[in-house]
BALOBA-1460 file (C-alpha; in Angstrom, 3 decimals):
// residues 335
<rec num="1" residu="m" x="-5.305" y="37.858" z="38.894"/>
<rec num="2" residu="t" x="-5.285" y="40.048" z="35.816"/>
<rec num="3" residu="p" x="-2.961" y="43.059" z="36.317"/>
<rec num="4" residu="a" x="-4.724" y="46.415" z="36.521"/>
<rec num="5" residu="r" x="-4.307" y="48.713" z="33.574"/>
<rec num="6" residu="p" x="-2.509" y="52.024" z="34.033"/>
<rec num="7" residu="p" x="-4.986" y="54.902" z="34.619"/>
<rec num="8" residu="s" x="-4.124" y="56.428" z="31.241"/>
<rec num="9" residu="e" x="-5.353" y="53.236" z="29.563"/>
<rec num="10" residu="s" x="-8.461" y="52.560" z="31.631"/>
<rec num="11" residu="g" x="-10.111" y="55.873" z="32.539"/>
<rec num="12" residu="p" x="-13.176" y="57.302" z="30.796"/>
<rec num="13" residu="l" x="-12.982" y="59.659" z="27.830"/>
<rec num="14" residu="q" x="-15.309" y="62.292" z="26.417"/>
<rec num="15" residu="v" x="-15.397" y="61.946" z="22.646"/>
<rec num="16" residu="r" x="-17.319" y="63.120" z="19.600"/>
<rec num="17" residu="a" x="-18.285" y="59.844" z="17.962"/>
<rec num="18" residu="t" x="-19.501" y="59.528" z="14.386"/>
<rec num="19" residu="v" x="-22.580" y="57.329" z="14.008"/>
<rec num="20" residu="l" x="-21.876" y="54.345" z="11.777"/>
<rec num="21" residu="t" x="-25.277" y="52.623" z="11.873"/>
<rec num="22" residu="v" x="-28.684" y="52.985" z="13.518"/>
<rec num="23" residu="r" x="-30.740" y="49.827" z="13.283"/>
<rec num="24" residu="r" x="-33.982" y="48.452" z="14.631"/>
<rec num="25" residu="v" x="-33.717" y="45.237" z="16.670"/>
<rec num="26" residu="d" x="-37.304" y="44.092" z="17.225"/>
<rec num="27" residu="a" x="-38.710" y="46.444" z="19.885"/>
<rec num="28" residu="y" x="-35.359" y="48.183" z="20.406"/>
<rec num="29" residu="h" x="-32.789" y="50.317" z="18.611"/>
<rec num="30" residu="a" x="-29.034" y="49.802" z="18.373"/>
<rec num="31" residu="i" x="-26.529" y="52.535" z="17.556"/>
<rec num="32" residu="t" x="-22.970" y="51.791" z="16.499"/>
<rec num="33" residu="a" x="-20.579" y="54.732" z="16.730"/>
<rec num="34" residu="v" x="-16.878" y="55.146" z="16.020"/>
<rec num="35" residu="a" x="-15.121" y="55.736" z="19.343"/>
<rec num="36" residu="p" x="-11.737" y="53.961" z="19.303"/>
<rec num="37" residu="g" x="-10.600" y="55.312" z="22.669"/>
<rec num="38" residu="i" x="-13.684" y="53.967" z="24.431"/>
<rec num="39" residu="a" x="-13.494" y="50.667" z="22.563"/>
<rec num="40" residu="a" x="-9.865" y="50.172" z="23.586"/>
<rec num="41" residu="r" x="-10.602" y="50.810" z="27.284"/>
<rec num="42" residu="f" x="-13.861" y="48.883" z="27.508"/>
<rec num="43" residu="r" x="-14.360" y="45.870" z="29.721"/>
<rec num="44" residu="p" x="-17.653" y="43.933" z="29.822"/>
<rec num="45" residu="g" x="-20.272" y="45.550" z="32.018"/>
<rec num="46" residu="q" x="-19.205" y="49.152" z="31.540"/>
<rec num="47" residu="f" x="-21.489" y="51.790" z="30.041"/>
<rec num="48" residu="v" x="-21.502" y="55.062" z="28.131"/>
<rec num="49" residu="a" x="-23.278" y="58.328" z="28.963"/>
<rec num="50" residu="v" x="-24.714" y="59.968" z="25.854"/>
<rec num="51" residu="a" x="-25.675" y="63.636" z="25.424"/>
<rec num="52" residu="v" x="-29.086" y="63.956" z="23.744"/>
<rec num="53" residu="g" x="-31.052" y="66.651" z="21.960"/>
<rec num="54" residu="g" x="-28.274" y="68.541" z="20.204"/>
<rec num="55" residu="p" x="-26.444" y="71.744" z="21.206"/>
<rec num="56" residu="d" x="-29.580" y="73.844" z="21.820"/>
<rec num="57" residu="t" x="-31.575" y="71.285" z="23.772"/>
<rec num="58" residu="s" x="-33.183" y="71.746" z="27.177"/>
<rec num="59" residu="m" x="-32.352" y="68.103" z="27.943"/>
<rec num="60" residu="l" x="-29.227" y="68.699" z="29.987"/>
<rec num="61" residu="l" x="-28.764" y="65.234" z="31.476"/>
<rec num="62" residu="r" x="-26.957" y="62.459" z="29.642"/>
<rec num="63" residu="r" x="-28.537" y="59.033" z="29.125"/>
<rec num="64" residu="a" x="-26.661" y="55.959" z="30.333"/>
<rec num="65" residu="f" x="-26.529" y="52.810" z="28.188"/>
<rec num="66" residu="s" x="-24.737" y="49.517" z="28.717"/>
<rec num="67" residu="i" x="-22.237" y="48.743" z="25.990"/>
<rec num="68" residu="h" x="-23.398" y="45.747" z="23.981"/>
<rec num="69" residu="d" x="-20.468" y="45.304" z="21.624"/>
<rec num="70" residu="v" x="-17.079" y="46.803" z="20.797"/>
<rec num="71" residu="r" x="-14.778" y="46.232" z="17.813"/>
<rec num="72" residu="p" x="-11.356" y="47.692" z="18.643"/>
<rec num="73" residu="d" x="-9.891" y="46.120" z="15.496"/>
<rec num="74" residu="h" x="-12.613" y="47.437" z="13.149"/>
<rec num="75" residu="g" x="-12.046" y="51.159" z="13.499"/>
<rec num="76" residu="g" x="-12.860" y="51.165" z="17.190"/>
<rec num="77" residu="t" x="-16.650" y="50.923" z="17.200"/>
<rec num="78" residu="v" x="-18.990" y="50.868" z="20.197"/>
<rec num="79" residu="e" x="-22.606" y="49.672" z="20.102"/>
<rec num="80" residu="f" x="-25.364" y="50.315" z="22.654"/>
<rec num="81" residu="v" x="-29.014" y="49.253" z="22.715"/>
<rec num="82" residu="f" x="-32.051" y="51.197" z="23.930"/>
<rec num="83" residu="a" x="-35.837" y="51.485" z="23.805"/>
<rec num="84" residu="a" x="-37.286" y="54.704" z="22.392"/>
<rec num="85" residu="r" x="-39.502" y="55.617" z="25.350"/>
<rec num="86" residu="g" x="-38.926" y="59.280" z="26.148"/>
<rec num="87" residu="r" x="-37.771" y="62.470" z="24.436"/>
<rec num="88" residu="g" x="-34.105" y="61.647" z="24.748"/>
<rec num="89" residu="t" x="-34.239" y="58.115" z="23.385"/>
<rec num="90" residu="r" x="-36.664" y="59.125" z="20.615"/>
<rec num="91" residu="w" x="-34.107" y="61.746" z="19.591"/>
<rec num="92" residu="l" x="-31.406" y="59.072" z="19.541"/>
<rec num="93" residu="a" x="-33.586" y="56.754" z="17.467"/>
<rec num="94" residu="g" x="-33.793" y="59.525" z="14.864"/>
<rec num="95" residu="r" x="-30.013" y="59.760" z="14.358"/>
<rec num="96" residu="r" x="-28.580" y="58.819" z="10.995"/>
<rec num="97" residu="t" x="-25.248" y="57.617" z="9.618"/>
<rec num="98" residu="r" x="-22.514" y="60.282" z="9.883"/>
<rec num="99" residu="d" x="-24.315" y="62.176" z="12.660"/>
<rec num="100" residu="v" x="-22.091" y="62.951" z="15.641"/>
<rec num="101" residu="l" x="-22.782" y="61.973" z="19.251"/>
<rec num="102" residu="d" x="-21.115" y="63.245" z="22.428"/>
<rec num="103" residu="l" x="-20.145" y="60.156" z="24.463"/>
<rec num="104" residu="v" x="-18.448" y="59.700" z="27.831"/>
<rec num="105" residu="g" x="-17.100" y="56.260" z="28.662"/>
<rec num="106" residu="p" x="-16.385" y="53.623" z="29.462"/>
<rec num="107" residu="l" x="-17.965" y="54.227" z="32.879"/>
<rec num="108" residu="g" x="-18.654" y="52.028" z="35.883"/>
<rec num="109" residu="r" x="-16.994" y="48.933" z="37.250"/>
<rec num="110" residu="p" x="-16.716" y="45.918" z="34.929"/>
<rec num="111" residu="f" x="-17.978" y="42.413" z="35.581"/>
<rec num="112" residu="p" x="-15.589" y="40.279" z="37.566"/>
<rec num="113" residu="v" x="-14.685" y="36.979" z="35.966"/>
<rec num="114" residu="p" x="-13.857" y="33.651" z="37.644"/>
<rec num="115" residu="r" x="-10.270" y="32.718" z="38.307"/>
<rec num="116" residu="d" x="-10.893" y="29.128" z="37.217"/>
<rec num="117" residu="p" x="-13.130" y="27.534" z="34.559"/>
<rec num="118" residu="v" x="-16.661" y="27.180" z="35.995"/>
<rec num="119" residu="n" x="-20.259" y="26.925" z="34.799"/>
<rec num="120" residu="c" x="-21.731" y="30.413" z="34.440"/>
<rec num="121" residu="l" x="-25.426" y="31.200" z="34.053"/>
<rec num="122" residu="l" x="-26.242" y="34.593" z="32.497"/>
<rec num="123" residu="v" x="-29.764" y="35.828" z="33.279"/>
<rec num="124" residu="g" x="-31.178" y="38.806" z="31.370"/>
<rec num="125" residu="g" x="-34.490" y="40.631" z="31.387"/>
<rec num="126" residu="g" x="-35.563" y="42.599" z="28.293"/>
<rec num="127" residu="y" x="-32.663" y="44.449" z="26.733"/>
<rec num="128" residu="g" x="-30.935" y="44.332" z="30.091"/>
<rec num="129" residu="s" x="-29.347" y="41.253" z="28.533"/>
<rec num="130" residu="a" x="-27.265" y="43.476" z="26.205"/>
<rec num="131" residu="p" x="-24.147" y="43.674" z="28.452"/>
<rec num="132" residu="l" x="-24.202" y="39.918" z="29.037"/>
<rec num="133" residu="f" x="-22.942" y="39.107" z="25.532"/>
<rec num="134" residu="p" x="-19.493" y="40.729" z="25.797"/>
<rec num="135" residu="l" x="-19.314" y="39.143" z="29.255"/>
<rec num="136" residu="a" x="-20.047" y="35.741" z="27.719"/>
<rec num="137" residu="a" x="-17.183" y="36.205" z="25.263"/>
<rec num="138" residu="r" x="-14.847" y="37.109" z="28.125"/>
<rec num="139" residu="l" x="-15.960" y="34.074" z="30.127"/>
<rec num="140" residu="r" x="-15.347" y="31.775" z="27.185"/>
<rec num="141" residu="e" x="-11.821" y="33.178" z="26.935"/>
<rec num="142" residu="r" x="-11.400" y="31.932" z="30.513"/>
<rec num="143" residu="s" x="-12.615" y="28.466" z="29.414"/>
<rec num="144" residu="c" x="-15.861" y="28.885" z="31.355"/>
<rec num="145" residu="t" x="-19.081" y="27.243" z="30.213"/>
<rec num="146" residu="v" x="-21.850" y="29.749" z="29.476"/>
<rec num="147" residu="d" x="-25.589" y="29.128" z="29.707"/>
<rec num="148" residu="f" x="-28.245" y="31.781" z="29.045"/>
<rec num="149" residu="l" x="-31.655" y="32.414" z="30.587"/>
<rec num="150" residu="l" x="-33.422" y="35.342" z="28.909"/>
<rec num="151" residu="g" x="-36.914" y="36.673" z="29.449"/>
<rec num="152" residu="a" x="-39.249" y="39.537" z="28.591"/>
<rec num="153" residu="a" x="-42.910" y="40.435" z="28.371"/>
<rec num="154" residu="s" x="-43.171" y="39.308" z="24.741"/>
<rec num="155" residu="g" x="-41.065" y="37.754" z="22.009"/>
<rec num="156" residu="d" x="-40.113" y="41.054" z="20.376"/>
<rec num="157" residu="r" x="-38.706" y="42.282" z="23.708"/>
<rec num="158" residu="v" x="-36.314" y="39.377" z="24.239"/>
<rec num="159" residu="f" x="-32.931" y="40.735" z="23.248"/>
<rec num="160" residu="g" x="-30.228" y="38.479" z="21.813"/>
<rec num="161" residu="a" x="-32.051" y="35.136" z="21.783"/>
<rec num="162" residu="l" x="-30.465" y="33.971" z="18.531"/>
<rec num="163" residu="t" x="-26.983" y="34.974" z="19.670"/>
<rec num="164" residu="a" x="-27.527" y="33.193" z="22.973"/>
<rec num="165" residu="r" x="-28.565" y="30.012" z="21.203"/>
<rec num="166" residu="r" x="-25.613" y="30.241" z="18.824"/>
<rec num="167" residu="t" x="-22.923" y="30.957" z="21.409"/>
<rec num="168" residu="g" x="-24.142" y="29.453" z="24.672"/>
<rec num="169" residu="r" x="-24.084" y="25.801" z="25.705"/>
<rec num="170" residu="s" x="-27.800" y="26.234" z="26.344"/>
<rec num="171" residu="a" x="-30.302" y="29.064" z="26.030"/>
<rec num="172" residu="t" x="-33.676" y="29.102" z="27.794"/>
<rec num="173" residu="i" x="-36.187" y="31.776" z="26.801"/>
<rec num="174" residu="t" x="-39.294" y="32.862" z="28.707"/>
<rec num="175" residu="t" x="-42.019" y="35.364" z="27.813"/>
<rec num="176" residu="a" x="-44.898" y="36.509" z="29.983"/>
<rec num="177" residu="d" x="-47.387" y="36.131" z="27.115"/>
<rec num="178" residu="g" x="-46.014" y="32.807" z="25.881"/>
<rec num="179" residu="s" x="-45.235" y="34.177" z="22.410"/>
<rec num="180" residu="f" x="-41.643" y="32.877" z="22.503"/>
<rec num="181" residu="g" x="-40.153" y="30.079" z="24.533"/>
<rec num="182" residu="v" x="-41.652" y="29.072" z="27.880"/>
<rec num="183" residu="r" x="-44.643" y="31.003" z="29.209"/>
<rec num="184" residu="g" x="-43.734" y="32.809" z="32.428"/>
<rec num="185" residu="v" x="-40.817" y="34.747" z="33.858"/>
<rec num="186" residu="v" x="-37.164" y="33.766" z="34.220"/>
<rec num="187" residu="t" x="-37.472" y="32.963" z="37.914"/>
<rec num="188" residu="d" x="-40.162" y="30.359" z="37.133"/>
<rec num="189" residu="v" x="-37.546" y="28.154" z="35.475"/>
<rec num="190" residu="l" x="-34.367" y="29.381" z="37.173"/>
<rec num="191" residu="g" x="-34.191" y="26.488" z="39.625"/>
<rec num="192" residu="q" x="-34.465" y="23.885" z="36.867"/>
<rec num="193" residu="v" x="-31.853" y="25.645" z="34.729"/>
<rec num="194" residu="i" x="-29.463" y="25.803" z="37.694"/>
<rec num="195" residu="h" x="-29.938" y="22.070" z="38.229"/>
<rec num="196" residu="d" x="-29.551" y="21.114" z="34.574"/>
<rec num="197" residu="a" x="-26.548" y="23.382" z="33.948"/>
<rec num="198" residu="r" x="-24.843" y="22.563" z="37.276"/>
<rec num="199" residu="t" x="-24.375" y="26.309" z="37.687"/>
<rec num="200" residu="d" x="-21.460" y="27.591" z="39.775"/>
<rec num="201" residu="v" x="-22.032" y="31.352" z="39.462"/>
<rec num="202" residu="i" x="-24.847" y="33.579" z="38.196"/>
<rec num="203" residu="y" x="-24.627" y="36.949" z="36.450"/>
<rec num="204" residu="a" x="-27.891" y="38.874" z="36.093"/>
<rec num="205" residu="c" x="-28.979" y="42.138" z="34.509"/>
<rec num="206" residu="g" x="-32.511" y="43.441" z="34.150"/>
<rec num="207" residu="p" x="-35.373" y="45.013" z="36.125"/>
<rec num="208" residu="m" x="-34.858" y="45.368" z="39.859"/>
<rec num="209" residu="p" x="-37.714" y="42.993" z="40.858"/>
<rec num="210" residu="m" x="-36.152" y="40.298" z="38.678"/>
<rec num="211" residu="l" x="-32.717" y="40.852" z="40.235"/>
<rec num="212" residu="r" x="-34.198" y="40.599" z="43.712"/>
<rec num="213" residu="q" x="-35.857" y="37.266" z="42.931"/>
<rec num="214" residu="v" x="-32.789" y="35.891" z="41.163"/>
<rec num="215" residu="t" x="-30.699" y="36.782" z="44.216"/>
<rec num="216" residu="a" x="-33.147" y="35.043" z="46.559"/>
<rec num="217" residu="l" x="-33.091" y="31.860" z="44.486"/>
<rec num="218" residu="a" x="-29.302" y="31.943" z="44.146"/>
<rec num="219" residu="r" x="-28.973" y="32.165" z="47.924"/>
<rec num="220" residu="r" x="-31.296" y="29.181" z="48.282"/>
<rec num="221" residu="y" x="-28.912" y="27.173" z="46.114"/>
<rec num="222" residu="d" x="-25.826" y="28.708" z="47.783"/>
<rec num="223" residu="i" x="-24.602" y="30.100" z="44.451"/>
<rec num="224" residu="p" x="-22.796" y="33.462" z="44.228"/>
<rec num="225" residu="v" x="-24.673" y="35.998" z="42.118"/>
<rec num="226" residu="q" x="-23.482" y="39.226" z="40.547"/>
<rec num="227" residu="v" x="-26.274" y="41.669" z="39.675"/>
<rec num="228" residu="a" x="-26.149" y="44.725" z="37.427"/>
<rec num="229" residu="v" x="-28.670" y="47.053" z="39.007"/>
<rec num="230" residu="e" x="-30.989" y="49.418" z="37.187"/>
<rec num="231" residu="e" x="-30.957" y="52.702" z="39.061"/>
<rec num="232" residu="a" x="-31.706" y="56.125" z="37.585"/>
<rec num="233" residu="m" x="-28.450" y="57.949" z="36.805"/>
<rec num="234" residu="a" x="-28.280" y="61.689" z="36.264"/>
<rec num="235" residu="c" x="-24.526" y="62.260" z="35.935"/>
<rec num="236" residu="g" x="-22.935" y="58.805" z="35.578"/>
<rec num="237" residu="i" x="-19.745" y="59.896" z="37.365"/>
<rec num="238" residu="g" x="-20.728" y="59.804" z="41.052"/>
<rec num="239" residu="v" x="-21.372" y="63.507" z="41.661"/>
<rec num="240" residu="c" x="-25.157" y="63.917" z="41.877"/>
<rec num="241" residu="m" x="-25.957" y="61.008" z="44.260"/>
<rec num="242" residu="t" x="-29.147" y="60.217" z="42.327"/>
<rec num="243" residu="c" x="-28.394" y="56.516" z="41.913"/>
<rec num="244" residu="v" x="-27.561" y="55.572" z="45.521"/>
<rec num="245" residu="l" x="-28.786" y="52.346" z="47.081"/>
<rec num="246" residu="p" x="-28.062" y="50.548" z="50.372"/>
<rec num="247" residu="v" x="-25.359" y="47.888" z="50.172"/>
<rec num="248" residu="v" x="-23.783" y="45.962" z="53.046"/>
<rec num="249" residu="g" x="-20.000" y="46.221" z="53.195"/>
<rec num="250" residu="t" x="-17.530" y="43.486" z="54.055"/>
<rec num="251" residu="d" x="-17.455" y="44.916" z="57.585"/>
<rec num="252" residu="g" x="-21.200" y="44.394" z="57.990"/>
<rec num="253" residu="v" x="-22.016" y="48.107" z="57.790"/>
<rec num="254" residu="t" x="-24.643" y="49.344" z="55.335"/>
<rec num="255" residu="r" x="-23.574" y="52.278" z="53.191"/>
<rec num="256" residu="m" x="-25.433" y="54.280" z="50.584"/>
<rec num="257" residu="v" x="-23.283" y="53.610" z="47.531"/>
<rec num="258" residu="r" x="-23.429" y="55.084" z="44.037"/>
<rec num="259" residu="s" x="-24.535" y="52.682" z="41.336"/>
<rec num="260" residu="c" x="-22.652" y="54.530" z="38.624"/>
<rec num="261" residu="v" x="-19.174" y="54.324" z="40.171"/>
<rec num="262" residu="d" x="-19.414" y="51.693" z="42.934"/>
<rec num="263" residu="g" x="-21.516" y="49.555" z="40.579"/>
<rec num="264" residu="p" x="-23.642" y="49.112" z="38.685"/>
<rec num="265" residu="v" x="-22.605" y="45.537" z="39.518"/>
<rec num="266" residu="f" x="-22.854" y="44.311" z="43.063"/>
<rec num="267" residu="r" x="-22.893" y="41.001" z="44.873"/>
<rec num="268" residu="g" x="-26.592" y="40.296" z="45.003"/>
<rec num="269" residu="e" x="-26.653" y="39.120" z="48.603"/>
<rec num="270" residu="l" x="-25.166" y="42.430" z="49.783"/>
<rec num="271" residu="v" x="-27.856" y="44.629" z="48.251"/>
<rec num="272" residu="r" x="-30.646" y="45.483" z="50.715"/>
<rec num="273" residu="w" x="-33.470" y="44.998" z="48.235"/>
<rec num="274" residu="d" x="-36.278" y="45.788" z="50.678"/>
<rec num="275" residu="d" x="-34.723" y="49.161" z="51.489"/>
<rec num="276" residu="i" x="-34.005" y="50.451" z="47.979"/>
<rec num="277" residu="g" x="-35.463" y="53.930" z="47.643"/>
<rec num="278" residu="t" x="-34.921" y="54.657" z="51.338"/>
<rec num="279" residu="i" x="-32.040" y="55.391" z="53.703"/>
<rec num="280" residu="p" x="-32.140" y="52.601" z="56.291"/>
<rec num="281" residu="f" x="-31.954" y="53.785" z="59.899"/>
<rec num="282" residu="d" x="-28.809" y="51.701" z="60.428"/>
<rec num="283" residu="a" x="-26.990" y="52.937" z="57.314"/>
<rec num="284" residu="f" x="-23.671" y="54.690" z="57.843"/>
<rec num="285" residu="g" x="-24.314" y="58.406" z="58.350"/>
<rec num="286" residu="a" x="-28.082" y="58.074" z="58.836"/>
<rec num="287" residu="p" x="-29.609" y="60.247" z="61.611"/>
<rec num="288" residu="g" x="-28.862" y="58.606" z="64.928"/>
<rec num="289" residu="w" x="-26.419" y="56.105" z="63.437"/>
<rec num="290" residu="e" x="-23.746" y="54.900" z="65.842"/>
<rec num="291" residu="p" x="-20.886" y="52.516" z="65.141"/>
<rec num="292" residu="r" x="-21.246" y="49.100" z="66.660"/>
<rec num="293" residu="p" x="-18.784" y="48.500" z="69.497"/>
<rec num="294" residu="r" x="-15.637" y="46.594" z="68.617"/>
<rec num="295" residu="r" x="-16.639" y="46.217" z="64.987"/>
<rec num="296" residu="a" x="-13.964" y="44.316" z="63.092"/>
<rec num="297" residu="a" x="-12.374" y="46.320" z="60.300"/>
<rec num="298" residu="a" x="-12.496" y="44.840" z="56.818"/>
<rec num="299" residu="p" x="-9.132" y="43.841" z="55.299"/>
<rec num="300" residu="d" x="-9.525" y="46.395" z="52.521"/>
<rec num="301" residu="g" x="-10.774" y="49.225" z="54.667"/>
<rec num="302" residu="g" x="-14.399" y="48.170" z="54.911"/>
<rec num="303" residu="g" x="-15.714" y="49.584" z="51.648"/>
<rec num="304" residu="a" x="-19.156" y="48.538" z="50.508"/>
<rec num="305" residu="r" x="-18.301" y="48.263" z="46.842"/>
<rec num="306" residu="a" x="-18.652" y="45.043" z="44.964"/>
<rec num="307" residu="g" x="-15.713" y="43.978" z="42.889"/>
<rec num="308" residu="d" x="-12.919" y="44.852" z="45.320"/>
<rec num="309" residu="g" x="-11.056" y="41.861" z="43.943"/>
<rec num="310" residu="g" x="-10.636" y="43.557" z="40.566"/>
<rec num="311" residu="e" x="-11.607" y="41.795" z="37.379"/>
<rec num="312" residu="d" x="-11.119" y="38.345" z="38.892"/>
<rec num="313" residu="g" x="-12.965" y="36.775" z="41.741"/>
<rec num="314" residu="a" x="-16.562" y="36.020" z="40.713"/>
<rec num="315" residu="r" x="-16.456" y="32.323" z="41.583"/>
<rec num="316" residu="g" x="-16.045" y="32.813" z="45.292"/>
<rec num="317" residu="g" x="-18.418" y="35.729" z="45.475"/>
<rec num="318" residu="d" x="-15.608" y="38.079" z="46.482"/>
<rec num="319" residu="g" x="-15.629" y="40.228" z="43.378"/>
<rec num="320" residu="g" x="-18.040" y="42.704" z="41.908"/>
<rec num="321" residu="a" x="-20.241" y="42.390" z="38.819"/>
<rec num="322" residu="r" x="-22.182" y="44.614" z="36.376"/>
<rec num="323" residu="g" x="-24.619" y="45.670" z="33.963"/>
<rec num="324" residu="g" x="-30.404" y="48.743" z="32.017"/>
<rec num="325" residu="d" x="-33.587" y="52.718" z="30.598"/>
<rec num="326" residu="g" x="-35.017" y="55.569" z="32.747"/>
<rec num="327" residu="a" x="-35.703" y="59.280" z="32.656"/>
<rec num="328" residu="r" x="-32.237" y="60.144" z="33.862"/>
<rec num="329" residu="g" x="-30.740" y="57.054" z="32.343"/>
<rec num="330" residu="r" x="-30.047" y="53.554" z="33.563"/>
<rec num="331" residu="p" x="-27.232" y="51.519" z="32.046"/>
<rec num="332" residu="g" x="-28.630" y="49.787" z="29.017"/>
<rec num="333" residu="h" x="-31.754" y="51.903" z="28.907"/>
<rec num="334" residu="g" x="-32.238" y="55.665" z="29.024"/>
<rec num="335" residu="a" x="-35.188" y="57.884" z="28.198"/>
């Protein structure tokens, strides 16, 4: 297992980052900013929270974006990708070189990685695929084989297809309109890709309906899956409780956990997909909830968080995983 970093080397920072480049990537935008402290602490799957609108803005909430790339040895740059959909992201799209952004990061729990070399399938929807590329590099460092399955509504909304084809053993692309790759959605071909790639573990990031279906198919094939959920985030540091969702703990108890600090990566089979947006009646602390008699305590105290095994542990499904765009900000997205 990889030793944990000291808190001084791994905690988030708030920095004023100078914009290096703002570029258009098909339907999306990518901003690269100089933030050496964040770049040095980053691990794949973590995100940044970006202040938008300038000092006099009425937009008080930060936008959360998955980190797509870091270059610690090139001045300490950090790149994130987003779609210009709302006021906040349109403001970001209008930034120019040498502008200054207020960033907090890296935030969230990173992807776990396998202890041993295995076949890893990375499934991305839209620009939710952005955090999968630094993960792929990390997996290759562990001598894992990486296959990609990327999908979107149209060809211009598939993010990273060329990189996936250049760096992965295989790359399968789907689009709903058939303009690029196979016509359909990623789950239409997921079973065949699993079979052809002899997949041992799946990492997925993208829209919640896609993650739900990927999890269901992974369970059918008895393959562990790590999902990076897309939940609206208002603060990004676990205070506001906006991004909670029901997740089953290792003790069998459902808890409402915070996507921004307990995730955004979870073991897919532990997320209660049908109950997202609600507080299940049997969730810990719900009205009328009572502990089950003689419930066995979990070895680690019964927490519901994915990734309790640290950075290692994805192969056996005993680690966490990570990785999204919304009005209050989802990792990899924002508004």
